[in-house]
Backbone bond lengths (Angstrom), bond angles and torsions (degrees), N, CA, C in turn:
res aa  C-N    CA-C-N  psi(-1)  N-CA   C-N-CA  omega(-1)  CA-C   N-CA-C  phi
1 M - - - 1.478 - - 1.531 110.63 -
2 E 1.341 114.39 -40.29 1.486 120.65 179.82 1.527 108.24 -68.00
3 W 1.367 116.96 -37.75 1.423 121.77 -175.74 1.577 108.90 -67.19
4 E 1.382 117.99 -39.72 1.446 121.98 177.43 1.540 113.95 -64.96
5 K 1.301 113.81 -34.66 1.459 118.87 177.09 1.522 113.75 -66.68
6 A 1.336 111.09 -37.77 1.503 117.94 -179.11 1.491 108.20 -73.28
7 Q 1.263 121.18 -34.26 1.511 124.65 175.16 1.506 111.80 -64.97
8 R 1.341 114.75 -41.44 1.524 118.09 176.08 1.472 112.04 -63.46
9 H 1.277 118.11 -43.80 1.464 123.27 175.84 1.523 112.50 -58.43
10 L 1.339 114.02 -46.80 1.464 117.69 177.68 1.503 111.84 -63.00
11 A 1.269 120.34 -38.14 1.459 121.84 179.36 1.527 110.34 -67.63
12 V 1.319 121.51 -34.58 1.389 123.90 177.65 1.608 109.25 -71.05
13 L 1.281 115.10 -42.65 1.485 118.13 -179.48 1.551 110.48 -70.23
14 Q 1.272 119.23 -27.26 1.494 118.97 176.05 1.508 111.56 -67.74
15 W 1.284 118.97 -21.51 1.453 120.77 171.95 1.492 111.70 -94.26
16 A 1.323 120.03 -37.65 1.433 122.80 -172.10 1.543 111.78 -67.71
17 V 1.329 117.60 -41.47 1.455 120.24 -178.49 1.482 114.65 -61.47
18 P 1.333 119.49 -44.03 1.521 120.17 176.03 1.529 111.08 -68.17
19 A 1.323 116.37 -36.28 1.495 119.19 177.71 1.473 111.34 -63.16
20 L 1.371 118.74 -47.11 1.476 121.27 -179.23 1.538 108.13 -68.50
21 T 1.217 120.99 -33.61 1.438 122.15 176.85 1.485 110.76 -65.89
22 A 1.292 118.25 -42.55 1.459 120.46 176.89 1.538 109.09 -63.53
23 G 1.239 118.43 -40.40 1.517 121.94 -179.71 1.514 107.03 -64.08
24 V 1.277 123.91 -40.50 1.455 124.55 -178.53 1.609 106.26 -65.66
25 L 1.288 115.70 -38.94 1.452 119.03 -171.10 1.571 106.93 -72.13
26 V 1.322 118.82 -35.65 1.411 123.28 177.52 1.516 110.24 -69.75
27 L 1.295 118.82 -44.72 1.460 121.07 172.45 1.502 112.56 -58.07
28 N 1.282 121.41 -41.55 1.429 127.13 177.76 1.500 111.13 -59.82
29 A 1.338 113.86 -44.37 1.473 119.09 -179.03 1.480 109.28 -67.14
30 L 1.298 121.85 -41.57 1.458 127.09 -176.63 1.623 104.29 -67.66
31 H 1.305 120.66 -40.23 1.416 121.25 -177.57 1.560 107.35 -68.94
32 G 1.267 114.97 -41.74 1.512 118.64 -179.26 1.519 112.77 -63.18
33 E 1.369 115.65 -29.06 1.463 118.11 178.53 1.567 110.64 -71.81
34 Q 1.307 116.50 -24.87 1.424 121.80 -179.21 1.478 115.43 -72.82
35 Q 1.283 111.66 -21.97 1.522 117.10 -179.07 1.543 107.17 -86.95
36 R 1.334 112.48 136.64 1.476 119.36 178.65 1.534 107.52 -115.22
37 P 1.344 116.16 108.26 1.372 121.92 -177.30 1.568 114.66 -56.74
38 E 1.309 113.49 -35.10 1.461 118.38 -177.34 1.502 113.14 -69.46
39 Q 1.256 115.37 -16.60 1.526 123.49 178.89 1.489 110.53 -96.66
40 Q 1.274 122.02 -14.10 1.404 121.27 -176.86 1.586 115.44 -65.00
41 G 1.258 111.27 -36.59 1.526 117.38 176.99 1.509 111.85 -62.43
42 Q 1.386 116.27 -43.65 1.363 120.47 179.64 1.487 115.86 -66.24
43 G 1.425 112.82 -37.07 1.426 119.19 174.59 1.501 113.76 -62.82
44 M 1.357 115.46 -44.22 1.479 118.32 -176.91 1.508 108.03 -67.71
45 L 1.378 120.33 -38.87 1.415 119.93 -179.88 1.523 110.73 -66.88
46 R 1.337 117.54 -39.59 1.504 119.45 178.91 1.461 109.26 -64.74
47 R 1.361 122.49 -37.16 1.439 125.12 179.03 1.474 111.51 -67.85
48 A 1.412 115.30 -40.25 1.464 115.58 -178.94 1.513 113.16 -71.15
49 V 1.369 117.67 -29.40 1.468 122.25 -176.02 1.580 110.14 -86.85
50 S 1.282 120.51 -18.91 1.457 123.33 -174.58 1.526 114.25 -58.28
51 P 1.312 121.77 -42.37 1.492 117.01 169.93 1.462 119.08 -56.69
52 L 1.380 112.64 -37.18 1.493 118.89 176.18 1.512 113.25 -63.88
53 A 1.332 113.74 -42.48 1.450 117.19 -177.58 1.494 111.52 -68.66
54 M 1.349 115.63 -37.84 1.468 121.03 -179.56 1.535 109.92 -66.63
55 A 1.302 118.13 -33.34 1.440 123.17 -174.71 1.511 112.35 -85.51
56 G 1.325 114.94 -10.09 1.456 118.57 179.85 1.514 113.37 68.53
57 G 1.223 121.64 33.64 1.495 123.52 176.58 1.460 112.74 -166.33
58 N 1.319 120.55 -163.22 1.354 124.92 179.74 1.506 109.97 -136.68
59 G 1.271 114.76 162.16 1.511 117.54 -177.54 1.437 117.37 95.90
60 L 1.285 118.98 174.07 1.447 124.15 -178.25 1.516 112.45 -60.60
61 A 1.359 119.41 -39.72 1.425 123.59 -178.15 1.534 110.22 -61.78
62 A 1.291 120.11 -38.02 1.437 121.91 179.76 1.527 109.47 -68.88
63 V 1.324 116.66 -39.85 1.444 119.35 179.63 1.565 107.01 -63.29
64 R 1.221 119.10 -46.34 1.472 122.24 178.55 1.482 113.90 -58.38
65 R 1.377 118.50 -40.76 1.409 122.84 175.17 1.520 111.20 -62.14
66 A 1.270 111.83 -46.68 1.521 115.63 177.29 1.453 115.36 -58.19
67 C 1.350 114.94 -43.59 1.477 120.71 -177.50 1.494 112.64 -68.92
68 H 1.335 116.14 -34.62 1.556 118.47 -175.86 1.458 115.20 -94.42
69 H 1.419 114.97 -22.61 1.489 115.42 -178.84 1.475 115.08 -118.19
70 G 1.345 117.45 -13.68 1.426 120.82 -178.74 1.561 111.71 -86.47
71 P 1.352 113.85 -174.05 1.454 116.36 177.48 1.554 110.10 -63.14
72 M 1.278 115.99 153.60 1.464 121.27 179.17 1.520 108.62 -68.75
73 T 1.299 115.41 125.00 1.485 118.37 179.57 1.667 103.83 -133.11
74 S 1.261 112.63 176.04 1.470 119.60 -178.84 1.520 109.00 -84.74
75 H 1.291 116.95 1.36 1.495 117.14 -175.06 1.528 112.37 -77.91
76 C 1.344 118.19 -21.31 1.428 118.71 -168.70 1.492 111.52 -114.05
């Protein structure tokens, strides 16, 4: 009886693993389509400049002011 139960579980898993893998591949493809490589450079530049713009200056001192006195961001 225990052997038959194990065989049924194995039969289900033999179909479930490829089906779940296919689902992950589809979701990965959809997520990849949402990314626009031509906009990544602009986004990285905007993210790099944002502490400077918040601090109202340029250079390392402005970045430090923005990090310690501005809103909490992931930059610091």
